[in-house]
NUFI-879002 format. One record per atom (N, C-alpha, C, O): atom name; x, y, z; residue in one letter. Coordinates in steps of 0.1 Angstrom, whole numbers. Layout:
% NUFI-879002
PT   atom      px      py      pz   type
PT     CA       X       Y       Z      A
...
***
This chain:
% NUFI-879002
PT   atom      px      py      pz   type
PT      N     -77     194     254      X
PT     CA     -81     190     240      X
PT      C     -85     175     240      X
PT      O     -78     167     245      X
PT      N     -96     172     233      X
PT     CA    -101     159     232      X
PT      C     -92     151     223      X
PT      O     -88     155     212      X
PT      N     -88     139     227      X
PT     CA     -80     130     219      X
PT      C     -88     123     208      X
PT      O     -98     117     212      X
PT      N     -85     125     196      X
PT     CA     -94     120     185      X
PT      C     -87     109     177      X
PT      O     -75     107     177      X
PT      N     -95     102     170      X
PT     CA     -91      91     161      X
PT      C     -94      95     147      X
PT      O    -105      97     144      X
PT      N     -83      96     139      X
PT     CA     -84     102     126      X
PT      C     -79      93     115      X
PT      O     -70      85     117      X
PT      N     -85      95     103      X
PT     CA     -79      90      90      X
PT      C     -76     102      82      X
PT      O     -84     111      81      X
PT      N     -64     103      77      X
PT     CA     -60     115      70      X
PT      C     -51     112      58      X
PT      O     -42     104      58      X
PT      N     -54     118      46      X
PT     CA     -47     117      34      X
PT      C     -47     102      29      X
PT      O     -37      97      23      X
PT      N     -58      95      31      X
PT     CA     -60      82      26      X
PT      C     -67      84      12      X
PT      O     -76      91      11      X
PT      N     -62      77       2      X
PT     CA     -66      79     -12      X
PT      C     -73      66     -17      X
PT      O     -69      55     -15      X
PT      N     -85      69     -24      X
PT     CA     -92      58     -31      X
PT      C     -95      63     -45      X
PT      O     -95      75     -48      X
PT      N     -98      53     -54      X
PT     CA    -102      57     -67      X
PT      C    -117      61     -67      X
PT      O    -124      61     -57      X
PT      N    -121      65     -79      X
PT     CA    -135      70     -80      X
PT      C    -145      59     -77      X
PT      O    -156      61     -73      X
PT      N    -141      46     -79      X
PT     CA    -149      35     -75      X
PT      C    -146      29     -62      X
PT      O    -149      18     -59      X
PT      N    -139      37     -53      X
PT     CA    -138      34     -39      X
PT      C    -127      24     -36      X
PT      O    -126      19     -24      X
PT      N    -117      22     -45      X
PT     CA    -107      12     -42      X
PT      C     -94      19     -37      X
PT      O     -89      28     -43      X
PT      N     -89      13     -26      X
PT     CA     -77      19     -20      X
PT      C     -64      11     -23      X
PT      O     -53      16     -20      X
PT      N     -65      -1     -28      X
PT     CA     -53      -9     -32      X
PT      C     -57     -19     -42      X
PT      O     -69     -24     -42      X
PT      N     -48     -23     -51      X
PT     CA     -51     -33     -61      X
PT      C     -49     -47     -56      X
PT      O     -47     -49     -44      X
PT      N     -50     -56     -65      X
PT     CA     -48     -70     -62      X
PT      C     -33     -75     -64      X
PT      O     -26     -68     -71      X
PT      N     -30     -86     -58      X
PT     CA     -17     -92     -60      X
PT      C      -5     -83     -55      X
PT      O       4     -81     -62      X
PT      N      -6     -78     -43      X
PT     CA       5     -70     -37      X
PT      C      17     -79     -36      X
PT      O      17     -91     -34      X
PT      N      29     -73     -39      X
PT     CA      42     -79     -38      X
PT      C      52     -69     -34      X
PT      O      49     -57     -32      X
PT      N      64     -74     -31      X
PT     CA      75     -65     -27      X
PT      C      77     -54     -38      X
PT      O      79     -43     -34      X
PT      N      76     -58     -51      X
PT     CA      79     -48     -61      X
PT      C      66     -39     -63      X
PT      O      68     -28     -68      X
PT      N      54     -44     -60      X
PT     CA      42     -36     -62      X
PT      C      34     -35     -49      X
PT      O      25     -43     -47      X
PT      N      37     -25     -41      X
PT     CA      30     -24     -28      X
PT      C      15     -22     -29      X
PT      O       8     -25     -20      X
PT      N      11     -16     -41      X
PT     CA      -3     -14     -43      X
PT      C     -10     -24     -52      X
PT      O     -20     -22     -58      X
PT      N      -3     -35     -54      X
PT     CA      -8     -46     -63      X
PT      C      -8     -40     -77      X
PT      O       1     -34     -82      X
PT      N     -20     -43     -85      X
PT     CA     -20     -39     -99      X
PT      C     -24     -24    -100      X
PT      O     -25     -19    -111      X
PT      N     -26     -17     -89      X
PT     CA     -29      -3     -90      X
PT      C     -16       5     -92      X
PT      O      -6       1     -87      X
PT      N     -17      16    -100      X
PT     CA      -6      25    -102      X
PT      C      -4      34     -90      X
PT      O     -13      42     -87      X
PT      N       7      33     -82      X
PT     CA       8      41     -71      X
PT      C       9      56     -74      X
PT      O       4      64     -66      X
PT      N      14      60     -86      X
PT     CA      14      74     -90      X
PT      C       0      79     -92      X
PT      O      -3      90     -88      X
PT      N      -9      71     -97      X
PT     CA     -23      75     -99      X
PT      C     -30      77     -86      X
PT      O     -39      85     -84      X
PT      N     -26      69     -76      X
PT     CA     -32      70     -63      X
PT      C     -26      81     -54      X
PT      O     -34      89     -48      X
PT      N     -13      82     -54      X
PT     CA      -7      91     -45      X
PT      C       1     102     -51      X
PT      O       7     111     -44      X
PT      N       1     103     -65      X
PT     CA       8     114     -71      X
PT      C       4     128     -67      X
PT      O      12     137     -67      X
PT      N      -9     130     -64      X
PT     CA     -14     143     -60      X
PT      C      -7     148     -47      X
PT      O      -3     159     -46      X
PT      N      -4     138     -37      X
PT     CA       2     142     -25      X
PT      C      17     144     -27      X
PT      O      23     153     -22      X
PT      N      23     135     -36      X
PT     CA      38     136     -38      X
PT      C      41     149     -46      X
PT      O      53     153     -46      X
PT      N      32     155     -53      X
PT     CA      34     168     -60      X
PT      C      34     180     -52      X
PT      O      37     191     -57      X
PT      N      30     179     -39      X
PT     CA      28     191     -31      X
PT      C      41     196     -25      X
PT      O      50     188     -23      X
PT      N      41     209     -22      X
PT     CA      53     214     -16      X
PT      C      57     208      -2      X
PT      O      68     206       1      X
PT      N      46     204       5      X
PT     CA      49     199      18      X
PT      C      55     185      17      X
PT      O      62     181      26      X
PT      N      53     178       6      X
PT     CA      59     165       4      X
PT      C      73     167      -3      X
PT      O      83     161       2      X
PT      N      74     175     -13      X
PT     CA      86     176     -21      X
PT      C      97     183     -13      X
PT      O     108     179     -14      X
PT      N      93     193      -4      X
PT     CA     103     200       3      X
PT      C     110     192      14      X
PT      O     119     197      20      X
PT      N     106     180      16      X
PT     CA     114     171      25      X
PT      C     127     168      19      X
PT      O     137     165      26      X
PT      N     128     168       6      X
PT     CA     141     165      -1      X
PT      C     146     175     -10      X
PT      O     158     175     -13      X
PT      N     138     184     -15      X
PT     CA     142     194     -25      X
PT      C     132     205     -26      X
PT      O     120     203     -22      X
PT      N     136     217     -30      X
PT     CA     126     228     -31      X
PT      C     116     225     -43      X
PT      O     119     218     -52      X
PT      N     104     232     -42      X
PT     CA      94     231     -53      X
PT      C      81     225     -47      X
PT      O      79     224     -35      X
PT      N      73     221     -57      X
PT     CA      60     215     -53      X
PT      C      49     225     -54      X
PT      O      51     237     -54      X
PT      N      37     219     -55      X
PT     CA      25     228     -56      X
PT      C      20     233     -43      X
PT      O      23     227     -32      X
PT      N      12     244     -43      X
PT     CA       6     249     -31      X
PT      C      -9     247     -33      X
PT      O     -14     240     -41      X
PT      N     -17     254     -24      X
PT     CA     -31     253     -26      X
PT      C     -37     242     -17      X
PT      O     -31     238      -7      X
PT      N     -49     238     -20      X
PT     CA     -57     229     -12      X
PT      C     -50     216     -10      X
PT      O     -49     211       2      X
PT      N     -44     209     -20      X
PT     CA     -37     197     -19      X
PT      C     -26     198      -9      X
PT      O     -24     189       0      X
PT      N     -18     209     -10      X
PT     CA      -7     211      -1      X
PT      C     -12     213      13      X
PT      O      -6     208      23      X
PT      N     -23     220      15      X
PT     CA     -28     223      28      X
PT      C     -32     210      36      X
PT      O     -28     208      47      X
PT      N     -38     200      29      X
PT     CA     -42     188      36      X
PT      C     -30     179      38      X
PT      O     -30     172      48      X
PT      N     -21     179      29      X
PT     CA      -8     171      32      X
PT      C      -1     177      44      X
PT      O       4     169      52      X
PT      N      -1     190      45      X
PT     CA       6     196      56      X
PT      C      -1     192      69      X
PT      O       6     192      80      X
PT      N     -14     190      69      X
PT     CA     -22     186      81      X
PT      C     -20     172      85      X
PT      O     -25     168      95      X
PT      N     -12     164      77      X
PT     CA     -11     150      79      X
PT      C      -5     147      93      X
PT      O     -10     137      99      X
PT      N       4     154      97      X
PT     CA      11     152     110      X
PT      C       6     160     121      X
PT      O      11     159     133      X
PT      N      -4     169     119      X
PT     CA      -8     178     129      X
PT      C     -14     170     141      X
PT      O     -24     163     140      X
PT      N      -8     172     153      X
PT     CA     -13     167     165      X
PT      C     -14     152     165      X
PT      O     -23     146     172      X
PT      N      -6     145     157      X
PT     CA      -7     130     157      X
PT      C       4     125     166      X
PT      O      16     129     165      X
PT      N       0     116     176      X
PT     CA       9     111     185      X
PT      C      12      96     183      X
PT      O      21      91     189      X
PT      N       4      89     175      X
PT     CA       6      75     172      X
PT      C      -2      71     160      X
PT      O     -12      78     156      X
PT      N       2      61     153      X
PT     CA      -5      55     141      X
PT      C      -8      40     144      X
PT      O       0      33     149      X
PT      N     -19      36     138      X
PT     CA     -22      22     137      X
PT      C     -23      18     123      X
PT      O     -30      25     115      X
PT      N     -17       8     119      X
PT     CA     -18       3     105      X
PT      C     -20     -12     104      X
PT      O     -16     -19     113      X
PT      N     -25     -16      93      X
PT     CA     -26     -31      90      X
PT      C     -13     -36      86      X
PT      O      -4     -29      81      X
PT      N     -12     -49      87      X
PT     CA       1     -56      83      X
PT      C       4     -54      68      X
PT      O      16     -53      65      X
PT      N      -6     -53      60      X
PT     CA      -3     -52      45      X
PT      C       2     -38      42      X
PT      O       9     -36      31      X
PT      N       0     -28      51      X
PT     CA       6     -15      48      X
PT      C      21     -15      53      X
PT      O      29      -8      47      X
PT      N      24     -24      63      X
PT     CA      38     -25      67      X
PT      C      46     -32      57      X
PT      O      58     -28      55      X
PT      N      41     -42      50      X
PT     CA      49     -50      41      X
PT      C      41     -61      34      X
PT      O      30     -64      38      X
PT      N      47     -68      25      X
PT     CA      40     -79      17      X
PT      C      41     -93      23      X
PT      O      35    -102      18      X
PT      N      48     -95      34      X
PT     CA      50    -108      40      X
PT      C      37    -113      46      X
PT      O      30    -105      53      X
PT      N      33    -125      43      X
PT     CA      21    -131      48      X
PT      C      24    -143      58      X
PT      O      35    -149      57      X
PT      N      15    -146      67      X
PT     CA      17    -157      76      X
PT      C      28    -154      86      X
PT      O      31    -143      89      X
PT      N      33    -165      93      X
PT     CA      44    -163     102      X
PT      C      56    -156      96      X
PT      O      59    -159      84      X
PT      N      63    -148     104      X
PT     CA      75    -141      99      X
PT      C      86    -151      97      X
PT      O      89    -158     107      X
PT      N      92    -152      86      X
PT     CA     103    -162      84      X
PT      C     115    -158      93      X
PT      O     123    -166      97      X
PT      N     117    -145      95      X
PT     CA     127    -139     104      X
PT      C     123    -125     107      X
PT      O     112    -120     102      X
PT      N     131    -118     114      X
PT     CA     128    -104     117      X
PT      C     136     -94     109      X
PT      O     137     -82     112      X
PT      N     141     -98      97      X
PT     CA     149     -90      89      X
PT      C     141     -79      82      X
PT      O     146     -67      81      X
PT      N     129     -82      77      X
PT     CA     121     -72      70      X
PT      C     116     -62      80      X
PT      O     110     -64      90      X
PT      N     119     -49      76      X
PT     CA     116     -38      85      X
PT      C     106     -28      78      X
PT      O     106     -16      82      X
PT      N      99     -32      69      X
PT     CA      88     -24      63      X
PT      C      93     -17      50      X
PT      O     104     -17      46      X
PT      N      82     -11      44      X
PT     CA      85      -4      31      X
PT      C      93       9      33      X
PT      O      97      15      23      X
PT      N      95      14      45      X
PT     CA      97      28      47      X
PT      C     111      33      47      X
PT      O     114      45      49      X
PT      N     121      24      47      X
PT     CA     135      28      47      X
PT      C     140      31      61      X
PT      O     133      28      71      X
PT      N     151      37      62      X
PT     CA     158      40      75      X
PT      C     151      51      82      X
PT      O     153      53      94      X
PT      N     144      60      75      X
PT     CA     137      71      81      X
PT      C     123      72      78      X
PT      O     119      79      69      X
PT      N     115      64      84      X
PT     CA     100      63      81      X
PT      C      94      77      83      X
PT      O      98      85      91      X
PT      N      83      80      76      X
PT     CA      77      93      76      X
PT      C      67      95      88      X
PT      O      59     105      88      X
PT      N      67      86      98      X
PT     CA      56      87     108      X
PT      C      60      95     120      X
PT      O      52     103     125      X
PT      N      73      93     125      X
PT     CA      78     101     136      X
PT      C      70     100     149      X
PT      O      70     108     157      X
PT      N      64      88     150      X
PT     CA      56      85     162      X
PT      C      57      70     164      X
PT      O      62      63     156      X
PT      N      52      65     175      X
PT     CA      50      50     176      X
PT      C      40      46     166      X
PT      O      30      53     163      X
PT      N      42      34     160      X
PT     CA      33      28     150      X
PT      C      29      14     155      X
PT      O      38       6     159      X
PT      N      16      11     155      X
PT     CA      11      -2     160      X
PT      C       6      -9     148      X
PT      O      -3      -5     141      X
PT      N      13     -20     145      X
PT     CA      10     -28     133      X
PT      C       1     -40     137      X
PT      O       5     -48     146      X
PT      N     -11     -41     131      X
PT     CA     -20     -52     135      X
PT      C     -17     -64     127      X
PT      O     -16     -64     115      X
PT      N     -15     -75     134      X
PT     CA     -10     -88     128      X
PT      C     -14     -99     137      X
PT      O     -15     -98     149      X
PT      N     -17    -111     131      X
PT     CA     -19    -123     139      X
PT      C      -6    -130     143      X
PT      O      -6    -140     149      X
PT      N       5    -124     139      X
PT     CA      18    -130     141      X
PT      C      27    -119     147      X
PT      O      36    -113     140      X
PT      N      26    -116     160      X
PT     CA      34    -106     167      X
PT      C      49    -109     166      X
PT      O      53    -121     164      X
PT      N      57     -99     166      X
PT     CA      72    -100     166      X
PT      C      77     -89     175      X
PT      O      70     -80     179      X
PT      N      90     -89     178      X
PT     CA      96     -79     187      X
PT      C      95     -65     181      X
PT      O      96     -63     169      X
PT      N      93     -55     189      X
PT     CA      93     -41     185      X
PT      C     107     -37     180      X
PT      O     117     -43     184      X
PT      N     108     -27     171      X
PT     CA     121     -22     167      X
PT      C     119      -7     164      X
PT      O     108      -2     161      X
PT      N     130       0     164      X
PT     CA     130      15     161      X
PT      C     139      18     149      X
PT      O     150      13     148      X
PT      N     133      26     140      X
PT     CA     140      32     129      X
PT      C     139      47     130      X
PT      O     128      53     130      X
PT      N     151      54     131      X
PT     CA     151      69     133      X
PT      C     142      72     145      X
PT      O     144      67     156      X
PT      N     131      80     144      X
PT     CA     123      84     155      X
PT      C     109      77     155      X
PT      O     100      81     161      X
PT      N     109      65     148      X
PT     CA      96      57     147      X
PT      C      99      43     153      X
PT      O     108      36     149      X
PT      N      90      40     163      X
PT     CA      91      26     168      X
PT      C      79      18     164      X
PT      O      68      23     165      X
PT      N      81       7     158      X
PT     CA      70      -2     153      X
PT      C      68     -13     164      X
PT      O      77     -20     168      X
PT      N      55     -14     167      X
PT     CA      50     -25     176      X
PT      C      40     -33     169      X
PT      O      33     -29     160      X
PT      N      40     -46     172      X
PT     CA      32     -56     165      X
PT      C      22     -62     174      X
PT      O      26     -69     184      X
PT      N       9     -61     171      X
PT     CA      -2     -64     180      X
PT      C     -11     -75     173      X
PT      O     -15     -73     162      X
PT      N     -14     -85     181      X
PT     CA     -25     -94     178      X
PT      C     -37     -89     187      X
PT      O     -38     -94     198      X
PT      N     -45     -80     182      X
PT     CA     -54     -73     191      X
PT      C     -67     -69     183      X
PT      O     -66     -67     171      X
PT      N     -78     -67     190      X
PT     CA     -90     -61     184      X
PT      C     -87     -46     182      X
PT      O     -78     -40     188      X
PT      N     -96     -40     174      X
PT     CA     -95     -25     172      X
PT      C     -95     -18     185      X
PT      O     -87      -8     188      X
PT      N    -104     -22     194      X
PT     CA    -105     -15     207      X
PT      C     -92     -16     215      X
PT      O     -88      -7     221      X
PT      N     -87     -28     215      X
PT     CA     -74     -31     223      X
PT      C     -63     -23     217      X
PT      O     -55     -17     224      X
PT      N     -61     -23     204      X
PT     CA     -51     -16     197      X
PT      C     -52      -1     200      X
PT      O     -42       6     202      X
PT      N     -64       4     199      X
PT     CA     -66      18     201      X
PT      C     -63      22     215      X
PT      O     -57      33     218      X
PT      N     -66      14     225      X
PT     CA     -62      17     239      X
PT      C     -47      19     240      X
PT      O     -42      28     247      X
PT      N     -39      10     234      X
PT     CA     -25      11     235      X
PT      C     -20      23     228      X
PT      O     -11      30     232      X
PT      N     -25      25     216      X
PT     CA     -21      37     208      X
PT      C     -24      50     215      X
PT      O     -15      59     214      X
PT      N     -35      51     221      X
PT     CA     -39      63     228      X
PT      C     -29      66     240      X
PT      O     -25      77     242      X
PT      N     -26      55     247      X
PT     CA     -16      57     258      X
PT      C      -3      61     253      X
PT      O       4      70     259      X
PT      N       2      56     241      X
PT     CA      15      60     236      X
PT      C      14      74     230      X
PT      O      25      80     229      X
PT      N       3      79     226      X
PT     CA       2      92     219      X
PT      C       3     104     228      X
PT      O       4     115     223      X
PT      N       3     101     241      X
PT     CA       5     112     250      X
PT      C      -5     124     249      X
PT      O      -1     135     251      X
PT      N     -17     120     247      X
PT     CA     -28     130     247      X
PT      C     -30     135     233      X
PT      O     -41     142     231      X
PT      N     -22     133     223      X
PT     CA     -24     137     209      X
PT      C     -33     127     202      X
PT      O     -37     116     208      X
PT      N     -37     130     190      X
PT     CA     -46     121     182      X
PT      C     -39     108     178      X
PT      O     -27     108     177      X
PT      N     -47      99     174      X
PT     CA     -43      86     168      X
PT      C     -47      86     154      X
PT      O     -59      88     151      X
PT      N     -38      83     145      X
PT     CA     -42      82     130      X
PT      C     -43      67     127      X
PT      O     -35      59     130      X
PT      N     -54      64     120      X
PT     CA     -56      51     115      X
PT      C     -51      52     100      X
PT      O     -57      58      92      X
PT      N     -39      46      98      X
PT     CA     -32      48      86      X
PT      C     -36      40      74      X
PT      O     -32      42      63      X
PT      N     -44      29      76      X
PT     CA     -48      21      65      X
PT      C     -41       7      67      X
PT      O     -34       5      77      X
PT      N     -43      -2      57      X
PT     CA     -50       0      45      X
PT      C     -65      -1      47      X
PT      O     -71       2      57      X
PT      N     -72      -4      36      X
PT     CA     -86      -4      35      X
PT      C     -92     -13      46      X
PT      O    -101      -9      53      X
PT      N     -87     -25      47      X
PT     CA     -92     -35      57      X
PT      C     -92     -29      71      X
PT      O    -102     -31      79      X
PT      N     -81     -23      75      X
PT     CA     -80     -17      88      X
PT      C     -90      -6      90      X
PT      O     -96      -5     101      X
PT      N     -91       3      81      X
PT     CA    -100      14      82      X
PT      C    -114       9      83      X
PT      O    -122      14      92      X
PT      N    -118      -1      75      X
PT     CA    -131      -7      76      X
PT      C    -134     -13      90      X
PT      O    -144     -11      96      X
PT      N    -124     -19      96      X
PT     CA    -125     -26     109      X
PT      C    -128     -15     120      X
PT      O    -136     -17     128      X
PT      N    -121      -4     119      X
PT     CA    -123       7     129      X
PT      C    -136      14     126      X
PT      O    -142      19     136      X
PT      N    -140      16     114      X
PT     CA    -153      21     111      X
PT      C    -164      12     117      X
PT      O    -173      17     123      X
PT      N    -163      -1     114      X
PT     CA    -173     -10     119      X
PT      C    -174     -11     134      X
PT      O    -184     -13     140      X
PT      N    -162      -8     140      X
PT     CA    -162      -8     155      X
PT      C    -166       6     161      X
PT      O    -166       8     173      X
PT      N    -170      15     152      X
PT     CA    -174      28     156      X
PT      C    -164      36     164      X
PT      O    -167      42     174      X
PT      N    -151      35     159      X
PT     CA    -140      41     167      X
PT      C    -134      53     160      X
PT      O    -125      60     166      X
PT      N    -138      57     148      X
PT     CA    -132      68     141      X
PT      C    -140      81     143      X
PT      O    -153      81     142      X
PT      N    -133      92     146      X
PT     CA    -140     105     148      X
PT      C    -141     113     136      X
PT      O    -151     120     134      X
PT      N    -130     113     128      X
PT     CA    -130     121     116      X
PT      C    -121     115     105      X
PT      O    -112     108     108      X
PT      N    -124     118      92      X
PT     CA    -117     112      81      X
PT      C    -115     123      70      X
PT      O    -124     131      68      X
PT      N    -103     122      64      X
PT     CA    -101     129      51      X
PT      C     -97     118      41      X
PT      O     -87     111      43      X
PT      N    -106     116      31      X
PT     CA    -103     107      21      X
PT      C    -102     114       7      X
PT      O    -111     122       4      X
PT      N     -91     113       0      X
PT     CA     -89     119     -13      X
PT      C     -93     109     -23      X
PT      O     -89      97     -24      X
PT      N    -102     114     -32      X
PT     CA    -107     105     -43      X
PT      C    -102     109     -56      X
PT      O    -103     120     -61      X
PT      N     -95     100     -63      X
PT     CA     -88     103     -75      X
PT      C     -98     101     -87      X
PT      O    -108      94     -86      X
PT      N     -96     108     -98      X
PT     CA    -106     108    -109      X
PT      C    -104      97    -119      X
PT      O    -106      99    -131      X
PT      N    -101      85    -114      X
PT     CA    -101      73    -123      X
PT      C    -106      61    -116      X
PT      O    -107      61    -103      X
PT      N    -110      51    -123      X
PT     CA    -116      39    -117      X
PT      C    -106      27    -119      X
PT      O     -99      26    -129      X
PT      N    -105      18    -110      X
PT     CA     -96       7    -110      X
PT      C    -104      -6    -114      X
PT      O     -98     -15    -120      X
PT      N    -116      -7    -109      X
PT     CA    -125     -19    -113      X
PT      C    -124     -30    -103      X
PT      O    -135     -36    -100      X
PT      N    -113     -33     -97      X
PT     CA    -112     -44     -88      X
PT      C    -101     -41     -78      X
PT      O     -92     -33     -81      X
PT      N    -102     -47     -66      X
PT     CA     -92     -44     -56      X
PT      C     -99     -43     -42      X
PT      O    -110     -47     -41      X
PT      N     -92     -38     -32      X
PT     CA     -98     -36     -19      X
PT      C    -106     -23     -19      X
PT      O    -100     -12     -21      X
PT      N    -119     -24     -16      X
PT     CA    -128     -13     -17      X
PT      C    -132      -8      -4      X
PT      O    -136     -15       5      X
PT      N    -130       5      -2      X
PT     CA    -134      12      10      X
PT      C    -149      14      11      X
PT      O    -155      13      22      X
PT      N    -155      17       0      X
PT     CA    -170      19      -1      X
PT      C    -175      17     -15      X
PT      O    -167      18     -25      X
PT      N    -187      15     -16      X
PT     CA    -194      16     -30      X
PT      C    -197      30     -32      X
PT      O    -197      35     -44      X
PT      N    -201      38     -22      X
PT     CA    -204      52     -23      X
PT      C    -201      58      -9      X
PT      O    -204      52       1      X
PT      N    -194      70      -9      X
PT     CA    -192      76       4      X
PT      C    -204      80      12      X
PT      O    -204      82      24      X
PT      N    -215      81       5      X
PT     CA    -228      84      12      X
PT      C    -232      73      21      X
PT      O    -241      75      30      X
PT      N    -226      61      20      X
PT     CA    -229      50      29      X
PT      C    -226      54      44      X
PT      O    -232      49      53      X
PT      N    -217      64      45      X
PT     CA    -212      67      59      X
PT      C    -220      79      65      X
PT      O    -217      83      76      X
PT      N    -229      85      58      X
PT     CA    -235      97      62      X
PT      C    -246      95      73      X
PT      O    -251     104      79      X
PT      N    -249      82      77      X
PT     CA    -257      79      89      X
PT      C    -249      83     101      X
PT      O    -255      87     111      X
PT      N    -236      82     101      X
PT     CA    -228      85     113      X
PT      C    -220      97     111      X
PT      O    -216     103     122      X
PT      N    -217     102      99      X
PT     CA    -208     113      97      X
PT      C    -215     124      88      X
PT      O    -223     121      79      X
PT      N    -211     136      91      X
PT     CA    -213     147      81      X
PT      C    -203     144      70      X
PT      O    -192     138      72      X
PT      N    -206     149      58      X
PT     CA    -197     147      47      X
PT      C    -197     160      39      X
PT      O    -207     165      35      X
PT      N    -185     165      36      X
PT     CA    -183     177      27      X
PT      C    -173     173      17      X
PT      O    -162     168      20      X
PT      N    -176     175       4      X
PT     CA    -167     172      -7      X
PT      C    -162     186     -12      X
PT      O    -169     195     -15      X
PT      N    -148     186     -14      X
PT     CA    -142     198     -19      X
PT      C    -133     195     -30      X
PT      O    -122     188     -28      X
PT      N    -136     199     -43      X
PT     CA    -128     196     -54      X
PT      C    -115     204     -55      X
PT      O    -115     216     -50      X
PT      N    -104     198     -60      X
PT     CA     -92     205     -61      X
PT      C     -89     207     -76      X
PT      O     -93     198     -84      X
PT      N     -81     217     -80      X
PT     CA     -77     218     -94      X
PT      C     -69     206     -99      X
PT      O     -69     204    -112      X
PT      N     -63     198     -91      X
PT     CA     -55     187     -95      X
PT      C     -64     176    -100      X
PT      O     -60     166    -106      X
PT      N     -78     177     -98      X
PT     CA     -87     166    -101      X
PT      C     -91     157     -90      X
PT      O    -101     150     -90      X
PT      N     -84     159     -78      X
PT     CA     -87     152     -66      X
PT      C    -100     158     -60      X
PT      O    -101     171     -61      X
PT      N    -109     150     -55      X
PT     CA    -120     155     -47      X
PT      C    -118     151     -32      X
PT      O    -118     139     -29      X
PT      N    -115     161     -24      X
PT     CA    -113     158     -10      X
PT      C    -126     156      -2      X
PT      O    -135     164      -3      X
PT      N    -127     145       5      X
PT     CA    -139     141      12      X
PT      C    -136     143      27      X
PT      O    -127     136      32      X
PT      N    -143     151      34      X
PT     CA    -141     154      48      X
PT      C    -153     148      56      X
PT      O    -164     152      53      X
PT      N    -150     139      65      X
PT     CA    -161     133      73      X
PT      C    -159     137      88      X
PT      O    -147     137      93      X
PT      N    -169     141      95      X
PT     CA    -168     143     109      X
PT      C    -182     139     115      X
PT      O    -192     139     109      X
PT      N    -181     134     128      X
PT     CA    -192     128     134      X
PT      C    -204     137     136      X
PT      O    -202     149     138      X
PT      N    -216     132     135      X
PT     CA    -228     140     138      X
PT      C    -227     144     153      X
PT      O    -237     151     158      X
***
């Protein structure tokens, strides 16, 4: 099976924004409402059933269930890992994710300020000052033949798109506009020179955008 580079379950607003401004410890998405961005995924059975019974079924649940399928490693930007900027004051901060991160694979964090790797539960975080090509080479080796997920945020996804390294993407578009923030695109049609695009609306109001290479 071919090892692929994927974006999956990444959410943007109708005006293409994936995160708001002024990120802080208290507001990981800046001035954006995290419920408005990610509430669709959190309402699904595949998400809810990690802690309690319930949750919705159907298309939204199907794509959330696919989030971990054949994923062997993730690459994320530093701002997805946490709100600390510049040199690390110490190694105490271990990310937004708590003692049991949801990744269950090696995670490679892109940063200009590397620090020692550490492990929480079954997830090991590595910190790289590397180009997209260099980071992907390490992530593919760690993935053991499985796919590599580019987990975000917006800046990291754009870097891997610009480097022509992404094979397929699932982007969920929420039915509201934010106006300002980190923008993945002005229109998803910008990517159709390189990708096929199929839009599939969900009863939740989300429109799922599936991209795969020509």
